[in-house]
Each structure stands twice: as C-alpha cells, then as structure tokens.
ZAGU-400798 format. One record per residue: x, y, z of N, C-alpha, C, O, CB in turn; residue in one letter; residue number from 0. Coordinates in steps of 0.001 Angstrom, whole numbers, plus 500000, padded with zeros to 6 digits. Glycine has a CB too. Layout:
BEGIN
((X, Y, Z), (X, Y, Z), (X, Y, Z), (X, Y, Z), (X, Y, Z), A, NUM)
...
This chain:
BEGIN
((191405, 794560, 798137), (190061, 794858, 797650), (190071, 796192, 796916), (190601, 797181, 797422), (189041, 794885, 798816), X, 0)
((189493, 796217, 795738), (189434, 797435, 794941), (188204, 798240, 795327), (187107, 797698, 795465), (189418, 797107, 793434), X, 1)
((188405, 799547, 795499), (187332, 800466, 795866), (187267, 801558, 794807), (188299, 802101, 794414), (187559, 801074, 797295), X, 2)
((186057, 801885, 794338), (185856, 802960, 793371), (185274, 804162, 794103), (184271, 804046, 794808), (184921, 802506, 792203), X, 3)
((185911, 805315, 793929), (185468, 806545, 794584), (185346, 807678, 793578), (186127, 807759, 792630), (186436, 806937, 795703), X, 4)
((184364, 808557, 793783), (184266, 809793, 793020), (185324, 810753, 793552), (185575, 810816, 794755), (182828, 810416, 793117), X, 5)
((185936, 811496, 792641), (186968, 812454, 793032), (186515, 813867, 792701), (186214, 814173, 791548), (188306, 812138, 792330), X, 6)
((186467, 814723, 793706), (186223, 816131, 793443), (187560, 816790, 793099), (188598, 816128, 793119), (185543, 816828, 794670), X, 7)
((187542, 818080, 792787), (188755, 818770, 792341), (189900, 818682, 793354), (191026, 818391, 792953), (188440, 820223, 792064), X, 8)
((189661, 818923, 794659), (190777, 818811, 795606), (191375, 817402, 795674), (192584, 817251, 795853), (190315, 819224, 796984), X, 9)
((190535, 816370, 795532), (191058, 814997, 795574), (191839, 814661, 794295), (192809, 813905, 794344), (189901, 813990, 795765), X, 10)
((191424, 815217, 793165), (192204, 815014, 791940), (193591, 815637, 792119), (194603, 815025, 791777), (191474, 815634, 790700), X, 11)
((193627, 816849, 792653), (194916, 817511, 792918), (195757, 816679, 793886), (196946, 816455, 793658), (194693, 818934, 793493), X, 12)
((195132, 816231, 794953), (195831, 815459, 795986), (196416, 814155, 795424), (197493, 813726, 795836), (194875, 815145, 797146), X, 13)
((195710, 813541, 794498), (196117, 812237, 793962), (196713, 812335, 792565), (196806, 811328, 791863), (194935, 811297, 793938), X, 14)
((197118, 813537, 792151), (197629, 813737, 790787), (198805, 812806, 790477), (198906, 812302, 789358), (198060, 815195, 790595), X, 15)
((199677, 812575, 791430), (200819, 811685, 791201), (200382, 810253, 790953), (200915, 809595, 790059), (201766, 811731, 792384), X, 16)
((199431, 809760, 791719), (198929, 808387, 791540), (198164, 808258, 790230), (198289, 807259, 789522), (198023, 807980, 792721), X, 17)
((197375, 809273, 789918), (196634, 809278, 788663), (197596, 809351, 787480), (197367, 808713, 786453), (195643, 810457, 788623), X, 18)
((198665, 810123, 787620), (199679, 810229, 786564), (200346, 808882, 786311), (200613, 808532, 785162), (200739, 811279, 786937), X, 19)
((200616, 808129, 787362), (201242, 806810, 787196), (200343, 805897, 786371), (200836, 805158, 785519), (201538, 806166, 788572), X, 20)
((199028, 805935, 786608), (198086, 805138, 785817), (198091, 805597, 784363), (198141, 804769, 783453), (196662, 805239, 786404), X, 21)
((198041, 806892, 784141), (198046, 807431, 782787), (199311, 807004, 782040), (199241, 806599, 780880), (197935, 808964, 782820), X, 22)
((200453, 807094, 782696), (201718, 806694, 782074), (201722, 805206, 781727), (202200, 804823, 780660), (202895, 807017, 783004), X, 23)
((201193, 804364, 782618), (201114, 802932, 782350), (200202, 802651, 781160), (200511, 801801, 780324), (200613, 802184, 783589), X, 24)
((199089, 803358, 781084), (198130, 803145, 779998), (198750, 803498, 778657), (198605, 802758, 777684), (196860, 803976, 780227), X, 25)
((199437, 804623, 778607), (200097, 805039, 777365), (201233, 804069, 777020), (201385, 803681, 775862), (200644, 806489, 777495), X, 26)
((202024, 803682, 778015), (203119, 802732, 777775), (202586, 801397, 777270), (203291, 800688, 776551), (203936, 802517, 779060), X, 27)
((201366, 801043, 777630), (200747, 799808, 777171), (200173, 799898, 775769), (199651, 798911, 775251), (199672, 799410, 778115), X, 28)
((200263, 801075, 775144), (199827, 801229, 773763), (198427, 801768, 773558), (197966, 801850, 772420), (199921, 799949, 773100), X, 29)
((197730, 802141, 774631), (196361, 802645, 774484), (196373, 804033, 773848), (197176, 804892, 774211), (195646, 802690, 775854), X, 30)
((195475, 804232, 772904), (195344, 805516, 772223), (194353, 806382, 772998), (193152, 806376, 772727), (194882, 805325, 770741), X, 31)
((194879, 807120, 773959), (194013, 807952, 774807), (194426, 809420, 774767), (194162, 810174, 775703), (194042, 807447, 776251), X, 32)
((195077, 809816, 773675), (195410, 811218, 773498), (196865, 811577, 773718), (197230, 812746, 773594), (194595, 812014, 774399), X, 33)
((197700, 810618, 774036), (199099, 810899, 774340), (200005, 810017, 773499), (199618, 808925, 773081), (199385, 810690, 775835), X, 34)
((201223, 810507, 773254), (202215, 809747, 772512), (203188, 809085, 773474), (203267, 809454, 774646), (202964, 810651, 771521), X, 35)
((203927, 808106, 772970), (204925, 807400, 773777), (205910, 808407, 774377), (206167, 809466, 773806), (205679, 806340, 772921), X, 36)
((206446, 808050, 775531), (207405, 808924, 776203), (206764, 809914, 777154), (207421, 810850, 777609), (208199, 809667, 775191), X, 37)
((205485, 809720, 777462), (204811, 810608, 778408), (205527, 810541, 779751), (205673, 809464, 780328), (203310, 810228, 778564), X, 38)
((205974, 811697, 780249), (206691, 811709, 781529), (205763, 812129, 782663), (204661, 812628, 782433), (207905, 812656, 781461), X, 39)
((206226, 811917, 783885), (205410, 812185, 785074), (204976, 813650, 785145), (203828, 813936, 785487), (206185, 811813, 786339), X, 40)
((205863, 814563, 784831), (205520, 815986, 784930), (204346, 816342, 784028), (203408, 817014, 784458), (206728, 816849, 784571), X, 41)
((204398, 815892, 782779), (203284, 816173, 781858), (202015, 815434, 782264), (200917, 815977, 782140), (203667, 815787, 780427), X, 42)
((202155, 814209, 782744), (200982, 813445, 783172), (200311, 814095, 784377), (199085, 814192, 784426), (201377, 812003, 783506), X, 43)
((201100, 814536, 785340), (200523, 815225, 786507), (199878, 816543, 786101), (198804, 816886, 786596), (201603, 815478, 787574), X, 44)
((200520, 817279, 785209), (199949, 818551, 784741), (198610, 818319, 784059), (197672, 819096, 784233), (200917, 819261, 783773), X, 45)
((198526, 817237, 783277), (197258, 816935, 782610), (196163, 816678, 783656), (195050, 817187, 783525), (197412, 815705, 781668), X, 46)
((196475, 815896, 784685), (195481, 815617, 785718), (195106, 816884, 786485), (193942, 817050, 786849), (196006, 814555, 786686), X, 47)
((196051, 817774, 786737), (195726, 819036, 787426), (194752, 819866, 786578), (193894, 820566, 787115), (197024, 819855, 787718), X, 48)
((194893, 819782, 785268), (193929, 820432, 784381), (192545, 819823, 784505), (191541, 820524, 784386), (194398, 820346, 782942), X, 49)
((192487, 818526, 784742), (191191, 817873, 784948), (190560, 818337, 786255), (189335, 818407, 786357), (191348, 816339, 784950), X, 50)
((191374, 818654, 787250), (190848, 819179, 788518), (190113, 820490, 788274), (189052, 820724, 788851), (191990, 819386, 789548), X, 51)
((190667, 821340, 787427), (190009, 822610, 787104), (188681, 822363, 786396), (187690, 823043, 786664), (190923, 823486, 786225), X, 52)
((188667, 821378, 785482), (187429, 821031, 784790), (186377, 820495, 785773), (185195, 820820, 785664), (187710, 819991, 783692), X, 53)
((186815, 819683, 786720), (185894, 819152, 787729), (185361, 820274, 788609), (184172, 820293, 788929), (186593, 818085, 788594), X, 54)
((186216, 821206, 789003), (185789, 822325, 789849), (184733, 823177, 789144), (183851, 823741, 789791), (186996, 823195, 790234), X, 55)
((184828, 823268, 787819), (183880, 824051, 787041), (182601, 823278, 786723), (181680, 823836, 786126), (184530, 824510, 785759), X, 56)
((182527, 822000, 787115), (181334, 821197, 786856), (181269, 820632, 785454), (180225, 820129, 785037), (180121, 822011, 787105), X, 57)
((182372, 820706, 784715), (182394, 820189, 783345), (182895, 818756, 783257), (182882, 818158, 782181), (183253, 821069, 782482), X, 58)
((183343, 818195, 784399), (183902, 816852, 784384), (183616, 816166, 785714), (183722, 816782, 786774), (185422, 816892, 784103), X, 59)
((183257, 814899, 785653), (183129, 814061, 786849), (184145, 812935, 786694), (184272, 812353, 785617), (181647, 813498, 787031), X, 60)
((184867, 812627, 787768), (185955, 811653, 787716), (185768, 810623, 788822), (185417, 810966, 789950), (187332, 812352, 787847), X, 61)
((186007, 809354, 788486), (186034, 808275, 789468), (187378, 807576, 789354), (187938, 807450, 788265), (184852, 807270, 789253), X, 62)
((187884, 807125, 790486), (189133, 806366, 790504), (188914, 805075, 791263), (188162, 805025, 792236), (190283, 807188, 791140), X, 63)
((189585, 804027, 790800), (189568, 802737, 791486), (190907, 802580, 792193), (191966, 802766, 791594), (189302, 801547, 790486), X, 64)
((190844, 802236, 793475), (192036, 802093, 794303), (192209, 800641, 794719), (191247, 799967, 795088), (191955, 803003, 795544), X, 65)
((193438, 800176, 794653), (193841, 798907, 795246), (194853, 799296, 796312), (196036, 799472, 796022), (194446, 797878, 794167), X, 66)
((194385, 799428, 797537), (195209, 800033, 798583), (195402, 801495, 798223), (194438, 802167, 797855), (196591, 799295, 798736), X, 67)
((196629, 802008, 798321), (196841, 803414, 797989), (197023, 803666, 796490), (197035, 804818, 796058), (198044, 803927, 798728), X, 68)
((197162, 802607, 795697), (197465, 802745, 794278), (196198, 802929, 793451), (195209, 802230, 793670), (198237, 801531, 793785), X, 69)
((196222, 803862, 792504), (195125, 804044, 791562), (195317, 803027, 790437), (196334, 803035, 789743), (195075, 805521, 791006), X, 70)
((194319, 802149, 790267), (194415, 801106, 789238), (193414, 801302, 788106), (193394, 800519, 787156), (194204, 799744, 789863), X, 71)
((192583, 802339, 788196), (191629, 802607, 787127), (190959, 803947, 787297), (190869, 804475, 788406), (190588, 801522, 787067), X, 72)
((190487, 804499, 786186), (189700, 805732, 786219), (188676, 805703, 785102), (188794, 804948, 784137), (190608, 806978, 786093), X, 73)
((187676, 806542, 785259), (186715, 806849, 784205), (186188, 808243, 784499), (186136, 808669, 785652), (185546, 805782, 784134), X, 74)
((185795, 808952, 783437), (185272, 810310, 783604), (184074, 810526, 782693), (183888, 809827, 781697), (186364, 811359, 783308), X, 75)
((183273, 811505, 783060), (182190, 811982, 782211), (182441, 813460, 781939), (182649, 814242, 782866), (180783, 811751, 782878), X, 76)
((182421, 813839, 780664), (182585, 815240, 780265), (181214, 815762, 779850), (180486, 815121, 779091), (183639, 815394, 779094), X, 77)
((180879, 816953, 780371), (179561, 817526, 780140), (179654, 818709, 779182), (180457, 819614, 779405), (178922, 817959, 781466), X, 78)
((178835, 818719, 778106), (178859, 819841, 777174), (178320, 821104, 777834), (177529, 821037, 778775), (178046, 819511, 775918), X, 79)
((178753, 822247, 777334), (178303, 823506, 777927), (177182, 824166, 777127), (176766, 825279, 777452), (179468, 824461, 778046), X, 80)
((176693, 823499, 776095), (175633, 824069, 775275), (174261, 823771, 775878), (174027, 822653, 776337), (175716, 823526, 773844), X, 81)
((173350, 824747, 775886), (172023, 824531, 776475), (171240, 823392, 775829), (170426, 822753, 776496), (171219, 825792, 776377), X, 82)
((171469, 823127, 774543), (170699, 822065, 773891), (171310, 820684, 774079), (170840, 819711, 773490), (170572, 822357, 772420), X, 83)
((172363, 820592, 774904), (173069, 819318, 775085), (173094, 818843, 776528), (173852, 817932, 776860), (174477, 819443, 774583), X, 84)
((172305, 819424, 777368), (172373, 819119, 778798), (171874, 817722, 779151), (172022, 817284, 780292), (171580, 820129, 779563), X, 85)
((171291, 817022, 778193), (170786, 815666, 778420), (171854, 814605, 778168), (171609, 813422, 778406), (169581, 815402, 777530), X, 86)
((173050, 815008, 777684), (174050, 814013, 777310), (175404, 814320, 777938), (175665, 815422, 778420), (174184, 813943, 775793), X, 87)
((176256, 813290, 777910), (177629, 813429, 778400), (178506, 812477, 777602), (178028, 811504, 777021), (177727, 813133, 779942), X, 88)
((179799, 812778, 777586), (180762, 811919, 776900), (181543, 811129, 777932), (182081, 811696, 778883), (181720, 812749, 776005), X, 89)
((181603, 809824, 777743), (182426, 808972, 778589), (183856, 809070, 778069), (184117, 808804, 776896), (181911, 807481, 778593), X, 90)
((184791, 809458, 778960), (186176, 809670, 778545), (187149, 809016, 779520), (186848, 808834, 780700), (186475, 811165, 778430), X, 91)
((188308, 808673, 779004), (189465, 808206, 779768), (189153, 807063, 780723), (189478, 807110, 781909), (190041, 809341, 780542), X, 92)
((188506, 806023, 780168), (188370, 804772, 780926), (189712, 804070, 780827), (190106, 803613, 779754), (187184, 803857, 780376), X, 93)
((190415, 803985, 781953), (191751, 803386, 781987), (191807, 802349, 783095), (191281, 802561, 784187), (192844, 804468, 782195), X, 94)
((192452, 801225, 782802), (192707, 800197, 783808), (194188, 799835, 783712), (194689, 799542, 782626), (191781, 798925, 783598), X, 95)
((194877, 799856, 784833), (196300, 799515, 784867), (196503, 798133, 784261), (195672, 797242, 784443), (196852, 799562, 786320), X, 96)
((197599, 797956, 783546), (197829, 796680, 782850), (197819, 795484, 783793), (197354, 794411, 783407), (199151, 796724, 782111), X, 97)
((198315, 795635, 785014), (198328, 794467, 785909), (197028, 794293, 786689), (196936, 793414, 787545), (199478, 794581, 786883), X, 98)
((196016, 795127, 786400), (194711, 794974, 787043), (193628, 794580, 786036), (192449, 794515, 786383), (194318, 796270, 787750), X, 99)
((194022, 794324, 784815), (193043, 793970, 783780), (192585, 792528, 783921), (193262, 791692, 784519), (193633, 794193, 782387), X, 100)
((191413, 792261, 783350), (190870, 790912, 783356), (190170, 790531, 784644), (189867, 789358, 784859), (191951, 789946, 783095), X, 101)
((189904, 791515, 785512), (189265, 791253, 786804), (187908, 791935, 786941), (187330, 791955, 788028), (190170, 791706, 787926), X, 102)
((187390, 792501, 785833), (186088, 793162, 785867), (186129, 794622, 786270), (185080, 795236, 786469), (185201, 792442, 786791), X, 103)
((187311, 795185, 786394), (187422, 796575, 786845), (186894, 797557, 785796), (186237, 798538, 786145), (188879, 796904, 787178), X, 104)
((187173, 797302, 784524), (186638, 798168, 783469), (185118, 798183, 783498), (184493, 799236, 783372), (187133, 797708, 782091), X, 105)
((184535, 797008, 783664), (183073, 796908, 783750), (182561, 797697, 784960), (181577, 798428, 784846), (182630, 795419, 783847), X, 106)
((183214, 797557, 786111), (182771, 798249, 787329), (182860, 799764, 787174), (181960, 800486, 787601), (183610, 797799, 788531), X, 107)
((183937, 800246, 786567), (184073, 801691, 786347), (183001, 802197, 785389), (182393, 803241, 785622), (185471, 802025, 785798), X, 108)
((182776, 801457, 784319), (181756, 801837, 783347), (180377, 801870, 784002), (179619, 802818, 783797), (181758, 800865, 782156), X, 109)
((180049, 800857, 784779), (178748, 800808, 785459), (178603, 801967, 786442), (177517, 802533, 786571), (178576, 799465, 786198), X, 110)
((179675, 802324, 787130), (179644, 803449, 788073), (179309, 804745, 787349), (178446, 805501, 787796), (180995, 803584, 788804), X, 111)
((179981, 805006, 786237), (179741, 806233, 785477), (178327, 806259, 784897), (177665, 807296, 784921), (180772, 806371, 784352), X, 112)
((177870, 805132, 784382), (176520, 805072, 783816), (175467, 805331, 784878), (174511, 806071, 784644), (176276, 803714, 783161), X, 113)
((175638, 804722, 786047), (174686, 804915, 787148), (174642, 806375, 787584), (173564, 806940, 787768), (175056, 804020, 788344), X, 114)
((175810, 806983, 787749), (175873, 808384, 788172), (175262, 809303, 787126), (174579, 810269, 787467), (177320, 808794, 788446), X, 115)
((175505, 809007, 785860), (174921, 809821, 784793), (173402, 809735, 784827), (172719, 810757, 784753), (175449, 809373, 783419), X, 116)
((172873, 808528, 784938), (171414, 808358, 784997), (170838, 809075, 786212), (169790, 809713, 786109), (171042, 806860, 785040), X, 117)
((171503, 808981, 787356), (171035, 809659, 788573), (171022, 811172, 788405), (170225, 811865, 789037), (171914, 809282, 789764), X, 118)
((171915, 811689, 787544), (172002, 813131, 787311), (171062, 813607, 786207), (171051, 814792, 785872), (173423, 813508, 786961), X, 119)
((170271, 812690, 785638), (169331, 813083, 784602), (169902, 813024, 783194), (169250, 813468, 782249), (168845, 814454, 784873), X, 120)
((171081, 812497, 783039), (171666, 812320, 781715), (170968, 811127, 781061), (170854, 810059, 781662), (173228, 812102, 781796), X, 121)
((170502, 811319, 779829), (169779, 810238, 779157), (170551, 809643, 777986), (170139, 808620, 777438), (168447, 810742, 778671), X, 122)
((171655, 810257, 777593), (172435, 809756, 776468), (173925, 809912, 776768), (174390, 810991, 777133), (172057, 810501, 775162), X, 123)
((174661, 808815, 776606), (176121, 808840, 776714), (176709, 808515, 775345), (176112, 807783, 774555), (176631, 807829, 777802), X, 124)
((177887, 809069, 775079), (178598, 808742, 773846), (180089, 808674, 774140), (180564, 809207, 775143), (178299, 809787, 772730), X, 125)
((180825, 808006, 773245), (182270, 807874, 773417), (182892, 807515, 772091), (182202, 807135, 771145), (182617, 806815, 774485), X, 126)
((184217, 807642, 772032), (184962, 807073, 770915), (186109, 806268, 771497), (186644, 806597, 772555), (185482, 808185, 769935), X, 127)
((186479, 805207, 770791), (187570, 804350, 771230), (188301, 803801, 770013), (187716, 803657, 768940), (187046, 803198, 772120), X, 128)
((189566, 803502, 770184), (190356, 802986, 769071), (189732, 801698, 768537), (189467, 800762, 769291), (191817, 802740, 769508), X, 129)
((189508, 801667, 767246), (188919, 800503, 766601), (189826, 799282, 766811), (191032, 799334, 766574), (188694, 800770, 765087), X, 130)
((189208, 798188, 767260), (189941, 796952, 767491), (190589, 796852, 768857), (191240, 795851, 769154), (190977, 796801, 766460), X, 131)
((190427, 797857, 769690), (191028, 797827, 771027), (190213, 796931, 771963), (189051, 796640, 771678), (191128, 799258, 771609), X, 132)
((190809, 796489, 773079), (190054, 795695, 774053), (188819, 796438, 774585), (187832, 795811, 774968), (190962, 795309, 775217), X, 133)
((188881, 797764, 774605), (187736, 798541, 775102), (186495, 798305, 774245), (185375, 798346, 774754), (188077, 800040, 775128), X, 134)
((186686, 798059, 772957), (185526, 797813, 772094), (184718, 796614, 772571), (183488, 796640, 772536), (185976, 797594, 770652), X, 135)
((185394, 795574, 773011), (184676, 794384, 773519), (183869, 794739, 774763), (182747, 794264, 774936), (185672, 793233, 773843), X, 136)
((184437, 795570, 775624), (183729, 795993, 776837), (182451, 796742, 776472), (181379, 796420, 776985), (184638, 796882, 777718), X, 137)
((182551, 797731, 775595), (181371, 798528, 775250), (180314, 797688, 774532), (179123, 797796, 774827), (181775, 799715, 774373), X, 138)
((180748, 796865, 773604), (179797, 796018, 772877), (179099, 795040, 773819), (177931, 794708, 773615), (180514, 795248, 771758), X, 139)
((179805, 794579, 774844), (179235, 793613, 775778), (178409, 794215, 776897), (177836, 793482, 777703), (180314, 792817, 776369), X, 140)
((178337, 795540, 776961), (177579, 796190, 778037), (176465, 797080, 777500), (176031, 798019, 778167), (178512, 797014, 778909), X, 141)
((176005, 796775, 776282), (174813, 797440, 775771), (175044, 798734, 775016), (174077, 799430, 774705), (173919, 797711, 776878), X, 142)
((176278, 799085, 774707), (176541, 800267, 773912), (176297, 799936, 772438), (176533, 798808, 772004), (177990, 800778, 774139), X, 143)
((175827, 800914, 771678), (175540, 800743, 770263), (176645, 801373, 769431), (177005, 802535, 769624), (174177, 801356, 769906), X, 144)
((177171, 800597, 768512), (178218, 801083, 767602), (177573, 801999, 766578), (176618, 801604, 765908), (178966, 799897, 766897), X, 145)
((178085, 803226, 766447), (177512, 804196, 765507), (178296, 804282, 764208), (177746, 804693, 763186), (177450, 805564, 766148), X, 146)
((179563, 803905, 764223), (180355, 803973, 763005), (181830, 804144, 763316), (182231, 804253, 764474), (179874, 805109, 762124), X, 147)
((182626, 804166, 762261), (184075, 804255, 762396), (184598, 805428, 761570), (184122, 805683, 760463), (184751, 802933, 761956), X, 148)
((185571, 806129, 762116), (186240, 807223, 761413), (187693, 806791, 761166), (188415, 806499, 762120), (186170, 808577, 762242), X, 149)
((188125, 806746, 759910), (189506, 806326, 759647), (190510, 807407, 760052), (190187, 808595, 760069), (189681, 805984, 758164), X, 150)
((191730, 806977, 760377), (192840, 807902, 760667), (192451, 809001, 761651), (192798, 810166, 761454), (193337, 808535, 759379), X, 151)
((191744, 808639, 762691), (191189, 809619, 763633), (192249, 810210, 764556), (192294, 811423, 764757), (190099, 808977, 764466), X, 152)
((193096, 809360, 765113), (194098, 809838, 766072), (195321, 808939, 766021), (195244, 807769, 765648), (193518, 809883, 767510), X, 153)
((196451, 809516, 766405), (197687, 808731, 766458), (197726, 807924, 767745), (197365, 808416, 768814), (198930, 809646, 766355), X, 154)
((198173, 806672, 767627), (198395, 805865, 768824), (199705, 806314, 769471), (200383, 807177, 768914), (198432, 804332, 768480), X, 155)
((200083, 805766, 770618), (201313, 806222, 771261), (202554, 806129, 770368), (203513, 806874, 770575), (201543, 805426, 772504), X, 156)
((202553, 805238, 769390), (203674, 805105, 768474), (203582, 806033, 767268), (204373, 805907, 766334), (203771, 803691, 768006), X, 157)
((202630, 806962, 767276), (202409, 807972, 766223), (201806, 807407, 764940), (201894, 808043, 763890), (203711, 808646, 765892), X, 158)
((201194, 806218, 765007), (200523, 805632, 763848), (199061, 806055, 763873), (198374, 805876, 764879), (200655, 804073, 763842), X, 159)
((198587, 806618, 762764), (197178, 807013, 762706), (196291, 805784, 762737), (196501, 804833, 761983), (196892, 807848, 761444), X, 160)
((195290, 805810, 763619), (194398, 804672, 763819), (192948, 805147, 763677), (192642, 806311, 763934), (194636, 804012, 765218), X, 161)
((192061, 804236, 763267), (190637, 804575, 763226), (190040, 804579, 764629), (190583, 803981, 765558), (189874, 803586, 762329), X, 162)
((188931, 805256, 764756), (188186, 805222, 766012), (186758, 804804, 765719), (186222, 805074, 764645), (188224, 806600, 766731), X, 163)
((186151, 804140, 766694), (184759, 803726, 766585), (183939, 804520, 767585), (184317, 804665, 768747), (184602, 802199, 766825), X, 164)
((182818, 805027, 767117), (181907, 805811, 767951), (180828, 804888, 768511), (180314, 804014, 767813), (181269, 806982, 767141), X, 165)
((180500, 805099, 769776), (179449, 804332, 770457), (178527, 805296, 771191), (178925, 806405, 771547), (180061, 803290, 771448), X, 166)
((177287, 804859, 771414), (176361, 805618, 772254), (175524, 804649, 773073), (175416, 803463, 772761), (175451, 806542, 771394), X, 167)
((174936, 805194, 774132), (174056, 804383, 774967), (172964, 805269, 775548), (173244, 806296, 776166), (174852, 803676, 776097), X, 168)
((171709, 804857, 775340), (170573, 805530, 775973), (170436, 804992, 777389), (170523, 803786, 777620), (169246, 805316, 775157), X, 169)
((170221, 805899, 778332), (170129, 805499, 779734), (168698, 805451, 780238), (168478, 805195, 781422), (170930, 806441, 780589), X, 170)
((167741, 805683, 779397), (166354, 805628, 779849), (165740, 807006, 779909), (166228, 807956, 779296), (166264, 804965, 781208), X, 171)
((164653, 807097, 780663), (163893, 808332, 780748), (164593, 809410, 781545), (165668, 809187, 782102), (162563, 808063, 781347), X, 172)
((163976, 810583, 781595), (164559, 811698, 782329), (164770, 811365, 783800), (163917, 810749, 784438), (163677, 812920, 782201), X, 173)
((165875, 811764, 784308), (166199, 811561, 785718), (165719, 812708, 786566), (165046, 813608, 786065), (167686, 811381, 785901), X, 174)
((166055, 812694, 787858), (165542, 813681, 788780), (165985, 815106, 788502), (165319, 816045, 788936), (165936, 813317, 790135), X, 175)
((167102, 815297, 787783), (167573, 816659, 787558), (167492, 817061, 786097), (168025, 818108, 785729), (168991, 816803, 788044), X, 176)
((166854, 816282, 785262), (166848, 816566, 783828), (166243, 817930, 783524), (166789, 818675, 782710), (166083, 815486, 783083), X, 177)
((165134, 818267, 784157), (164498, 819553, 783877), (165410, 820709, 784274), (165536, 821678, 783527), (163158, 819659, 784615), X, 178)
((166042, 820619, 785435), (166951, 821689, 785848), (168149, 821761, 784926), (168599, 822855, 784584), (167411, 821481, 787291), X, 179)
((168679, 820609, 784515), (169836, 820599, 783621), (169502, 821264, 782289), (170314, 822013, 781747), (170321, 819161, 783388), X, 180)
((168313, 820993, 781763), (167950, 821594, 780489), (167771, 823099, 780620), (168061, 823837, 779678), (166677, 820961, 779951), X, 181)
((167304, 823562, 781760), (167101, 824997, 781919), (168381, 825722, 782294), (168444, 826950, 782227), (166048, 825258, 782964), X, 182)
((169411, 824965, 782692), (170680, 825583, 783019), (170756, 826146, 784419), (171684, 826896, 784722), (170962, 826650, 782060), X, 183)
((169811, 825810, 785287), (169815, 826379, 786632), (170606, 825552, 787621), (170853, 825999, 788741), (168413, 826532, 787125), X, 184)
((171001, 824377, 787237), (171701, 823474, 788141), (173137, 823309, 787680), (173386, 823250, 786476), (170994, 822106, 788218), X, 185)
((174087, 823233, 788599), (175478, 822958, 788233), (175543, 821593, 787574), (174856, 820658, 787987), (176418, 823021, 789476), X, 186)
((176384, 821484, 786536), (176476, 820270, 785744), (177139, 819141, 786505), (177898, 819352, 787451), (177230, 820538, 784474), X, 187)
((176826, 817935, 786060), (177530, 816757, 786538), (176897, 816101, 787736), (176140, 816728, 788477), (178913, 817110, 786865), X, 188)
((177215, 814816, 787925), (176710, 814091, 789075), (177345, 814602, 790357), (178457, 815130, 790358), (176962, 812600, 788917), X, 189)
((176637, 814436, 791408), (177184, 814795, 792711), (178385, 813902, 793013), (178379, 812712, 792698), (176104, 814668, 793824), X, 190)
((179392, 814477, 793614), (180579, 813713, 793998), (180393, 813267, 795435), (180199, 814086, 796334), (181894, 814555, 793830), X, 191)
((180455, 811953, 795642), (180298, 811397, 796989), (181580, 810685, 797375), (182230, 810056, 796540), (179081, 810424, 797064), X, 192)
((181934, 810787, 798629), (183109, 810065, 799126), (182682, 808878, 799927), (183525, 808139, 800434), (184002, 810968, 799967), X, 193)
C-alpha cells in the first residue's frame, strides 16, 4: 500500500538516500527535471539535503509517497519570498518511479499538494513541464490551464534543448491564512503533518 507523507527538514535529511534513488531513476528515465544523464548518488543526495534547508526556511513543502520503505514519488511546492506573491506557489519536482507509474500516484501527489496549498491560503499555483511529456497529460486532465510554450527552455538528460509548457491553476478563494501570508507575519508554506 502506498502512503503519502509530508516531510519536514529532518525527515528529508533522514530519507535523503531514498529520495536520491527516486531522483536518479527519474533522470535515468529521461525526465527533464533539471539534471543531466549520469546523475550519481552523491550529487542526488546533496541536492535533496539542499531541499531540507529550503524546507527548514519555510520556502519549500515536500511530500513523499512510500511503498514500504521505498520512496516511489515526490512533489513539492516552492514559495516566493516577495511580499506581493504570497498568494501563489510553484509546483515543482513531481516525480514517480518508473515501476510505480500508471497506478494513479502522480494524480494522488498532485491532489495532496493542491489540497495543502489551498489549506494554507494559496490561491494560485503554477508550474512548467517538458512539452510533450507524460506530465502534460496529468496536468491537462486535472484542471490546470495551459498558458503557453517556451522553445529551447532546458536540456533534457541527454543534453538536447527541449521546449517547456507553462500551466497554472486557480484554487479558489482566500484560505484561512491568506491575510497573514500577504502581511508576511506567518511562516510560509503548509503545515507539515506526519
């Protein structure tokens, strides 16, 4: 049974090796998520440890999906630090292990992040994804609006420049913390629950 959990900074550190294995699998599968082919465990773990620092600072919220002890998926929300942007967040690094795809896990991770964002008073989400990737079907099928495409945006793992498509999604009216978020008096991001 797959379980999705929010990860605070200490849990990201604790599970950096498992998270690194997922990241390496995603890159090896050809996903354009910021890394080139040949990503090794040391660099993958270091990248995740950097995400722990971002989570500790309230700039990132991370969820992981577990199948037993193995991490089979992740999704994150990145929060801008500008006062005029406290109503929005960027959905980043939605990853599903290649042998766990086709079972609704991407949808479950996306729904988890959207729910947490709405609960935190976030009213607008945005993301970019490689044009023509399987992720595009997920976003289009879950109510995200395509905003446009940028050519030659980023290199895929094989170093080929690929276009990216921008998407956004309105989450509805102000949530319970929207006023505090706009004034800057509340720490950013959804609460992390175990």
